[in-house]
C-alpha positions in Angstrom: -94.2 -144.3 -122.6 -95.2 -141.7 -125.2 -98.7 -142.9 -126.0 -101.4 -144.5 -123.8 -101.5 -148.3 -123.6 -105.0 -148.5 -122.1 -107.4 -145.6 -122.1 -110.3 -145.2 -119.8 -113.0 -142.5 -120.1 -114.5 -141.6 -116.7 -118.1 -140.4 -117.0 -119.7 -138.9 -113.8 -123.4 -139.2 -113.5 -126.2 -138.7 -110.9 -129.9 -139.7 -111.7 -129.9 -138.4 -115.3 -130.6 -141.7 -117.1 -131.8 -140.2 -120.5 -128.8 -137.9 -120.7 -126.5 -140.8 -119.8 -128.1 -142.9 -122.5 -127.3 -140.2 -125.1 -123.7 -140.0 -123.8 -123.1 -143.7 -123.9 -124.6 -143.8 -127.5 -121.9 -141.3 -128.4 -119.2 -143.6 -127.0 -120.7 -146.6 -128.9 -120.0 -144.7 -132.2 -116.3 -143.7 -131.6 -113.9 -144.2 -134.5 -111.3 -145.4 -131.9 -113.1 -148.3 -130.0 -110.1 -149.3 -127.9 -111.1 -147.9 -124.5 -112.9 -148.7 -121.3 -116.0 -146.7 -120.3 -116.0 -146.1 -116.5 -119.3 -144.7 -115.2 -118.5 -142.9 -111.9 -122.0 -142.9 -110.3 -122.6 -140.6 -107.4 -125.5 -142.7 -105.9 -128.0 -142.9 -108.8 -131.0 -145.2 -108.5 -132.5 -148.1 -110.5 -133.3 -146.1 -113.7 -129.6 -145.3 -114.2 -128.6 -148.9 -113.5 -131.1 -150.1 -116.1 -129.4 -147.8 -118.7 -125.9 -149.1 -117.8 -127.1 -152.7 -118.0 -128.7 -152.2 -121.4 -125.5 -150.9 -122.8 -123.5 -153.6 -121.2 -125.8 -156.2 -122.8 -125.4 -154.6 -126.2 -121.7 -155.1 -125.9 -120.5 -152.4 -128.2 -118.5 -150.7 -125.4 -116.8 -152.2 -122.3 -118.5 -150.5 -119.3 -117.4 -150.5 -115.6 -119.9 -149.2 -113.2 -118.3 -147.6 -110.1 -121.1 -146.6 -107.6 -121.5 -145.5 -104.0 -124.5 -144.7 -101.8 -126.2 -141.3 -102.3 -125.1 -139.1 -99.4 -125.4 -135.8 -101.2 -123.0 -134.3 -103.7 -119.8 -136.4 -103.5 -118.4 -136.1 -107.1 -114.8 -136.0 -106.0 -115.2 -139.1 -103.8 -116.7 -141.2 -106.6 -114.0 -139.9 -109.0 -111.3 -141.0 -106.6 -112.9 -144.4 -106.2 -112.9 -144.8 -110.0 -109.2 -143.7 -110.2 -108.1 -146.1 -107.4 -109.9 -149.1 -109.0 -108.8 -148.6 -112.7 -106.0 -150.4 -114.5 -106.0 -147.8 -117.3 -102.8 -145.9 -117.7 -104.5 -142.8 -119.2 -107.8 -141.3 -118.2 -110.2 -138.9 -120.0 -112.6 -137.2 -117.7 -116.1 -136.0 -118.8 -119.7 -135.8 -117.5 -122.9 -137.8 -118.1 -124.4 -134.9 -119.9 -121.7 -134.4 -122.5 -122.1 -136.3 -125.8 -118.7 -136.9 -127.5 -118.0 -136.4 -131.2 -117.1 -139.6 -132.9 -113.4 -138.7 -132.9 -113.3 -137.8 -129.2 -111.2 -140.8 -128.0 -109.0 -140.7 -131.1 -108.1 -137.1 -130.6 -107.2 -137.5 -126.9 -105.1 -140.6 -127.8 -103.3 -138.8 -130.6 -102.5 -135.7 -128.6 -101.5 -137.3 -125.4 -97.9 -136.7 -124.3 -95.8 -137.2 -121.2 -95.9 -134.4 -118.6 -99.0 -132.8 -120.2 -102.7 -132.7 -119.5 -105.2 -131.9 -122.3 -107.9 -129.3 -122.1 -110.8 -130.0 -124.5 -113.9 -128.1 -125.5 -117.6 -128.2 -125.3 -120.7 -126.4 -126.6 -123.5 -125.8 -124.2 -126.9 -126.7 -125.8 -130.2 -125.0 -125.1 -132.9 -127.1 -123.4 -135.1 -127.3 -126.6 -132.1 -128.7 -128.6 -131.2 -131.1 -125.8 -134.7 -132.5 -125.7 -135.1 -133.0 -129.5 -132.0 -135.2 -129.9 -132.6 -138.9 -130.7 -130.3 -141.8 -130.5 -130.2 -142.0 -134.4 -129.1 -138.4 -134.5 -126.1 -139.2 -132.3 -125.2 -142.4 -134.1 -125.3 -140.6 -137.5 -123.4 -137.6 -136.2 -126.1 -135.1 -137.2 -125.9 -133.3 -133.9 -122.3 -132.2 -134.6 -123.4 -130.3 -137.7 -123.8 -126.6 -136.9 -126.6 -126.2 -139.4 -128.6 -129.1 -137.8 -128.2 -127.5 -134.4 -129.3 -124.1 -135.6 -132.3 -125.6 -137.4 -133.4 -127.1 -134.1 -133.0 -123.8 -132.1 -129.3 -123.5 -131.2 -128.1 -119.8 -131.5 -125.7 -119.4 -134.4 -122.6 -117.8 -132.9 -118.8 -118.1 -132.7 -119.0 -121.1 -130.3 -120.1 -123.3 -133.2 -116.6 -122.9 -134.7 -115.7 -125.8 -132.5 -117.5 -128.0 -134.9 -115.3 -127.3 -137.8 -114.0 -130.4 -139.6 -111.0 -128.7 -141.1 -107.8 -129.8 -139.3 -105.9 -126.6 -140.2 -108.7 -124.4 -138.7 -108.7 -126.5 -135.6 -105.0 -126.1 -135.0 -105.2 -122.4 -135.7 -108.1 -121.8 -133.3 -106.4 -123.9 -130.6 -103.3 -121.7 -131.0 -105.0 -118.3 -131.0 -107.9 -118.8 -128.5 -107.4 -116.5 -125.4 -109.0 -119.2 -123.2 -106.4 -120.8 -120.9 -105.8 -124.5 -121.1 -107.3 -125.4 -117.7 -108.5 -128.7 -116.3 -112.2 -128.9 -117.2 -114.3 -131.7 -115.8 -116.3 -132.2 -118.9 -113.4 -132.7 -121.2 -109.8 -133.2 -119.9 -107.3 -136.0 -119.9 -103.9 -137.1 -118.6 -101.9 -140.0 -117.2 -103.3 -142.0 -114.3 -99.9 -142.0 -112.6 -99.8 -138.2 -112.5 -103.3 -138.0 -111.0 -102.3 -140.5 -108.4 -99.1 -138.6 -107.6 -101.4 -135.5 -106.9 -103.6 -137.8 -104.8 -106.6 -137.4 -107.1 -109.4 -134.9 -106.5 -109.8 -132.9 -103.3 -112.8 -134.3 -101.5 -113.2 -131.1 -99.5 -114.4 -129.5 -102.7 -118.1 -129.3 -103.6 -119.6 -128.0 -106.8 -117.8 -125.0 -108.3 -114.2 -125.2 -109.4 -113.4 -128.6 -108.1 -112.0 -129.7 -111.5 -109.8 -126.6 -111.9 -108.3 -127.3 -108.5 -106.9 -130.6 -109.6 -105.4 -128.9 -112.7 -103.8 -126.2 -110.5 -102.1 -128.9 -108.5 -100.9 -130.6 -111.7 -99.4 -127.3 -112.7 -97.7 -127.1 -109.3 -96.3 -130.5 -110.0 -94.6 -129.2 -113.2 -97.0 -130.5 -115.8 -97.9 -128.4 -118.8 -101.4 -128.1 -120.3 -102.3 -128.2 -123.9 -105.3 -126.6 -125.6 -107.4 -128.9 -127.7 -110.8 -127.2 -127.3 -111.3 -127.1 -131.1 -110.1 -130.6 -131.7 -111.8 -132.7 -129.0 -115.4 -131.6 -128.7 -118.5 -132.6 -126.8 -122.1 -131.2 -126.7 -123.3 -130.3 -123.2 -126.9 -131.2 -122.6 -128.9 -128.7 -120.6 -130.2 -129.3 -117.1 -131.0 -127.4 -113.9 -128.2 -126.6 -111.5 -129.7 -126.6 -108.0 -126.4 -127.4 -106.3 -124.6 -124.1 -107.1 -124.5 -122.0 -103.9 -122.5 -118.9 -103.1 -121.2 -120.2 -99.8 -119.8 -123.3 -101.5 -118.2 -121.3 -104.2 -116.5 -119.1 -101.5 -115.2 -122.2 -99.7 -113.9 -123.7 -102.9 -112.2 -120.4 -104.0 -110.5 -120.3 -100.6 -109.1 -123.8 -101.2 -107.9 -122.9 -104.7 -106.2 -119.7 -103.3 -104.4 -121.8 -100.8 -103.2 -124.2 -103.5 -101.8 -121.3 -105.5 -100.2 -119.7 -102.5 -98.5 -122.8 -101.2 -97.8 -124.6 -104.4 -99.5 -127.7 -103.0 -99.4 -130.8 -105.2 -101.1 -133.5 -103.2 -104.7 -133.3 -101.9 -104.8 -134.0 -98.2 -108.3 -135.4 -98.5 -107.9 -137.3 -101.7 -107.5 -140.9 -102.8 -105.3 -141.4 -99.7 -106.5 -139.6 -96.6 -104.0 -137.7 -94.5 -104.2 -137.7 -90.7 
């Protein structure tokens, strides 16, 4: 199969209901509406559930809510649960603080190909810009206009080139960027079967490089990666990051080093647990 039959977009979230509301509004306004929205919820409370139910009732997107109890940071575990339960043959992975441009699904669908994972782009917004965004700004696409962002306090720099609407410029920038086409949790996609063959995400990983580690195992499996950071774009809403700790980064880096050294493909502590 050269193109996906059924696309799912997996959105991770944890107790950020306003940001999730902005993100789901972005998916309500996609030019390609043939996809399933899978909210992979790492134990959020009632406020997040209320947002999900509101969007389910509006009926503009098909939402599946995959949840488990809050036992600390278990992003990889909830992602594996979402992967195991889906019937979608192609999955886009992103976060509940990343608002997609209206062509986000369409670009991932058009650029999908066998034996390849796609590496998309994002622009990290400042907190003042994040806080001023309204639902109407998302629905009308204003926030993906670089002048609008600058007017509301976003620094004008080369990163805003990702918002170009010119196809030739997008292709050129994808080709010449020095950034490697890695698996990035806020904007990457590939075939469900390939993720399952790699046994999903490594649940030994905490915050810090956990997404890259899956991509490194997909490379070990023989997959190629394709740069689409100027074609598939999302805006990353700002938030505090209290879960980033040096000792966790050290552990994660050691796991990634072992993956590179051994050429490991399957996670031992993944969708299926090894004895």
